[in-house]
Steps between C-alpha positions, in 0.01 A plus 500: 500500500341170399194401701611144573646290779865563570705194416837376632799554267867408486707682761841451342546866405411608855755257648764617249442861598524418870818303456654786297409754768662282766816490292503878466398509134184550302339219301675638190842467670554869572618621840205552738435849634638532854236496774434843638578499875271787598135568417532867405801729445570849373506377137144373536392837631673679208299290252173604665590858591818657343445806731510289815799309365698823500440541878650190662476646853127549455466146361691366801256677738201367305647149512523522879154659538337225289715221651659413160841498677371221730352310207836514314686375805252216555525400136881505500522294821290217342572512124769229534288257705497146362168371365410779258178696560378283790839527678498877440160560653556262792813702586307827473219378724750374764693827490178692552397248771163445322331176603223313327196338665355269234161324529471177295877490426457133412346613172837650407675181593294300251468735207354363173748367249539697179339841445268670746395852579494693831260795546542741791363819643743793482501667841875571541643587159857383450499283814217284362720400207810451714307270740342299219841429359607380844193280539478345151831539320683347794309179407464561123807716403366591152182654644451855372272783624352770274592836655520872424800571275640732770596193696714376210770731641550236774754285316508235770137409433489558126518124416173454686321812374291562184490876457191685369381858515155548663478848345554373146160587351601826326875455437615274209841438664337396829248285306793318342652422841170364624441291185845352543409412859178328393696296244753408761224379733358282221844359427550430868184286520566327166838402637324327794608762757290696754416868481352743754260789449368793696185541290432849647812621320564770768521523877168480687329814618257594777133486392218729619447272804860557604595144417806413298407307185637424153402708203289327237688194372622555148302330221811418293654305788175312571472416133859368497443277806178376339691393191784333692279229647748403778450478877459837677627555857353805679730672754377771734716763676347624824559855627592819318756773464509809729199731513717775339586275203135409453398865526748592225331231286182706508658846469837477319581160355830620339640590841374170640704318234814685621415398861526125421860462618434680830196272561715194455729617782204586721424121497828410669458250789137439394316172432297466181187281517427311181227244425545256219191347340455152359575471124192565287485220244430563133170309540386732776607808300296378198180521708550878532601582145153604386638847445832677564340706778367190671839336485681814627252536787547136584878528525480824700247351746713192549799725576326747729312213665837400647493812714229356728645150479836630617337695792306191617808278480688740722227521764540134581 
């Protein structure tokens, strides 16, 4: 990757692809692949585990135990919503009766023109990405969020996702997926469109003090943001998942990953508290680019500093 400022470039090919997709064809004129109406089905299980695939009754029980049946129903109810990804997530949140309490919402109503970056803590897993699409893509429809490739199964949000694999370090195939994601993020900014990052790359965990906090923010994401030289908007998600989910993060992270769908449905009828920070200008960012660590610490502090700002705003 060249160590230089990211420039704007012609978006004609992007517009052509979008128009083709709307018409039900690919950019080359071939018929587009039909949108999958559910997130996971028996065929997906067969690909991962042929043995399980031969036991559909067991798979059905697992789907119910892990709430995949509810996820599939929620997806199918909203996949035809108008408005693409933003319309899909708005319908999901309304069906789950999830409400949003947003501090500094006026920042979202006057977003910078052209490309910008959002950085966020990652306390809720999939719900963080869903809510970001609702907040930002409802105003800038081409906004994309970099997420775990597992979420790419959610066809309704795929247009607003950039899939990467956080466990890619030792697997060449997973590395290729992540490199493709990095290139897509660069293309997004070069095209003058916004992109969102969870720099921790994985869901937050409880520290030795018993406080939920992000893992170390990834150096490759910090380096990418540093090179973009566009405004950065920090967004902080208050609260956390259930104590059981957080406990699994310390003891058995694989099982915690499977618990994600159930955690989404535990948030039914809840209100999420989100604090949006003022955009950090390129000039202000430049003051903290003495080293990559300094810049990463600066972005993290500006994001986590919103925790106290949000609390004070809601005491008034």
